[in-house]
N, C-alpha and C positions, 0 to 999 in steps of 0.2 A: 064347767071348766073353759069350754069354747066361748062363753059370755065372757069369763076373766084374759082370755086370750084376745079378743077381739077388742077388749079395752085397752090392754096392754099394747097392741100394734097401734090404737087410734092415739094414743098417749104418743107415740113413738113418732108418729107419723106427723102430728102435732107440734113437737119439740122439735122436728129438722120442715118444719114450714110447708110441709108438703100435703096438699087436700088429695081427697079419693079420687077425683076427676083426673088429676095425674099420672093414676098409678094405670100400669107399671111403671116402676122408673128403678134406677140402681144409682146408687150414693157412695158418696167417697168421702167419709168423716175424718177429721186428724185436729187434735189440739192446736188453736191456734191459726188455723185455717179456715176459709170459707170454703163451706160445704158445697160440694160437686154433684151434680146430678145427670144421668144419663137417662133419658127417654127413649131413645129410639133413632132410625130405626133396629132393629133386635137383630139383624144377621149377623154373623159369626163374624164376617171382616171388622164390620163399624164396631160393635160391641169388644172386640178384641182390641181394637186401636186403641178405645177410650180407656179400657183398663191398664194397656202398656202404660198411658199417659199420667194416670193418677193413682196407680198401683202402690205407691209410695207416701208416707206419711209427710207432713212439712217437717217434722226432724225425725228421721228414723233412727233407730237404736242400731248402730253399726255391727253385724255379724257375720260367721263366713257363710250362713243361709242367705244374707241379702246383700252380700258385697257386692257381687257381680251386678246386681240390679241398681245398686246405689251407685258405682263406679262409671256403668254405661248407661247412663240416663239421657245422656246427649248433651248434658250441660256439666260443667266442672264441678266436683262433689267437693263440699265444703266440710271439713270436719271439726266438731267442737271438741275437744281433746281434754278431758276431764280427770282428775283422782277420784275414784268412787268413794274412798275413805274420806276426804275433801267435805266436810260438813255443809258445804254451799252445794256441791254439784248438782242437785236437782234444780235449785231456786238458778243457776247458772243456765242453765239450759230452758227453763222455763222465762227467764228472763229476755232470753234471745228469741223467743217465738214472734215475738212485733217485727224483728228486723228481718225474720227470716221470712214472712209473708212477704215483706217490703221488696224483698230482693230472689225471691222464689222464680222469677221469670229468667235469670239468669244464673242459677246455681241450684244445685239439688242437696240439702242438709243432710246430717247424720251426726249424732253423737257417739263417742268413742271411750273406753273405757283406757286412760293413759297407763294403768297400772297391769291389767293384763293383758297389753298389748305394746308393753314397752320395749321387747326385741326389735318388734316390726320399727317402731317409731325411731330407732335408732338409726336408720339409715337415712333419714330427714333432718337430722341435728336434733330432735325433741327429746329430751331427759327429761327426769321427776321434777326437776327444780324449776323446770319451765311451765307447770301445769298450773293450773288452767291455760290453755290454749289454743290456738284455732290455725288449721294448716287444711289448704285447698290441693286438689291433685285433678289433673288431668289425664285420668288412667290411661285412656286410649292410645295416647300421644306419649306415654311413658314421662309424664312430666308431673312435679311437685311444686309449690308456693309456699316460702315460710318468712316470715318476717325476720330477716337476720338480727337489725338492729337490738330486736327484742331477746332473740337468742343469746347475742355475745353477750349480755347484760347479766345473763341469766333470770331474765323477766318474763313474765306470761302477760295473758289479756284477760283483764279480771274484771272491766265493765262494759256496758253497753258502748260508751264510746270508744274503747280501745276495738268492739267488737265493728262498730261502723266505719272507724279508719282500716280497718284490715279488708273489710269485704270492697270499701271505696280505692283501696290501693289495688284491688283485684282489677276492678272495671277498669281503671284508668292505666294499667302497666306498671305502677311505680312499684309494687313488687313481681319480681322478676322470676320467671318461669325456669327451674333446674331439671336436669335429666336424672330420672328414679334409678339409671343402669345404665353403665357404660357403655358408648357407643359401639365395642367389639363384643359386648353381649350377646349370646345366641338368644336369651329371652327375649330380649328387645325386640330384635327381628321376628322371633315367632308370636307374639302378640300383634305384633304390626300386620303377620300375613294372616292370621285369624280373624282380626276386624275388617281387614279388607277382604277374606273370605266369605265373612260372615252377611256382608253385604250384597252379594253376588246372588241370582237364581240358579237354578240346578244347571239349567242350560249351560249359562254362562261358564260355569266353573267349570263345564267339559269341554269348552272351546278353550280356556284358559287353559287347561292340563293338557290339551293336544297341542296347542302353540307351545308349551315350556317342552312337551317331548320332542316336538319340530327342532326348537332351538336347540335342545341339548344333544339331538343327533347330528344337527348341521356341525355344531361344535365338535362333537365326536369325531365325525368325517374330515371336517378341517383340520383336526390334531393330527388324524391319522394322514393327511396328504402332507402337512407341512414335516412329520418325523422322516415321509419318503422323500420329499426333496430335499431334506437335511443329510438323509443319509447319502443321497446320490451326489450332493456336493461334496460331502465328506468323502467321498471315494473318487469322485474328479480331483480334490484338493489333494489328496493320498499320491493318487497317480501325476499329478503335478510336482509335488515332495520328493518322488522316486526319481523325476525326469532330471530335476533341480540338481537331486545327490548324484545321478550318475553324469552330468555334466560336469559340475564340480570335482569330480574323482577324474573324468579325463583331463580337465585342464589340472589336476596336481601331476597326474602321470606325463604329460604334456612338458609342466615344469620342472619333474624331475631330470626328464630327458636332456632339457636345454641345460641345467645344470651339470648334468653329466658330460655334456658336451664340451661346456664351458672349461669343465674342470682337466677334461682332455688337452684344450687347446692350451690353457696355462701351464700343463706340465711339458707340453712339447714345446712349450716357449721359454720355460726354465732351462731345458734341455740341451735347445741351441742358446743361450747364454750360458750354459757351462762348457759348450764346446766350444763357443767362440772364445773365452775366458782361456781354455787351453790352448787352443791356437796362437793367441797373444802371447803367453809364456812360451812355445815352443819358438816361435818369432823370436822374440825378446833373448830366448838361450842361444839361438843361431846366432843374432847380432853379437852377442857378448862371444861366442867362440871367436867369430872372425876378427873381432876387436884383439882376442888374445893372439890369433894367430899374427895379425898385421903387427902387434907387439914384439912378435919372435922372429919376426922376417930379417935383420940388420943383422942379428946373432949367427944365423943359418947360411948367411953368404959368406962368412969369413971360415967356416968348417970345412973339415976335408970332402972330397966328394963322394967318399963312404958314409962321411956323416949324413951330407945332403942327403942320401940315399935312404940311410936311415932314418932322417928326420922326416922324408916323405912319408914313408911307412905309418909313423907313429901320426903324423898329421891325418893320415885317411884313417887310422885306428880311433883317433879322436872325433874327426868327423860323422863317422858313421854311424853311433848312437844318435846323436843329435840328428840327422837325417829321418831316421825312423820315427823318432818322435813328433817331428814335423808332418811325416806322410800319415803317421795313424792321427794324430788330429784335422788334417784335412779331409781323411776319408771318414772321421765323427759329423765334421760341418757337412 
């Protein structure tokens, strides 16, 4: 058994072109990819770094288990989206391996079951009729890349020529990035915050948290101060408004007093006008009486003396009321 095991190990080392003097060694092996080896130093940091860089195969099969590794590899992820019921699905991925090896410095590659994850792909505009096709994602920055011209005509990417054109379009910028989520989506900012925090050490995070707490405290104190000053300003404004209302009320009262005085003056003026009119009427009456007396004078001269005496009494009786009206008018004036 031991001999068989040693023979199997020797055969495996020979197939990997590893000679015994190079042992110990760690190898990363993937179809379509040149084998990669790590021969030291075998300290924890160096080994972890090498494994992190080489833990994915040339074209991984995307699943919930390796999704974060594929999407956060430090390069844009290019997905070969196929329909597993499509009879050439496996051949489609196998034919892509040489291209994957050629562009592996720029992208991380993975194959994705377009039927199983159809609901997830709809947000990118990729439907069943577009398969097989290719989709690129810049997951940390919440961006994705699709060939809109193909989606519009319901066309997929079927061959190496189309695959090459897609990859070159990504490198040249001909295929434009689109946001996965809307700018107001909380998930977008949560992802950015998580990525930002992941790049920091524990000490840096502590300082950042303390800084954020200081900023929040300053904002709260500033808000309280602003509210207090606004309250004082509102109180001062209320006092100004009250004083203005009192001033307007005093002006209205003064205006009412002036209007009342004007009314009294106008009333007095009307009374004087009426008195003057009455006096004028009295004067006219006196003039008419005198005129009447002047017309009666010749007839009175021919009458007997006793008639003259009675005429005098009559004249005095007629002039009495006239004189009384004149005196009353003069008193009123």
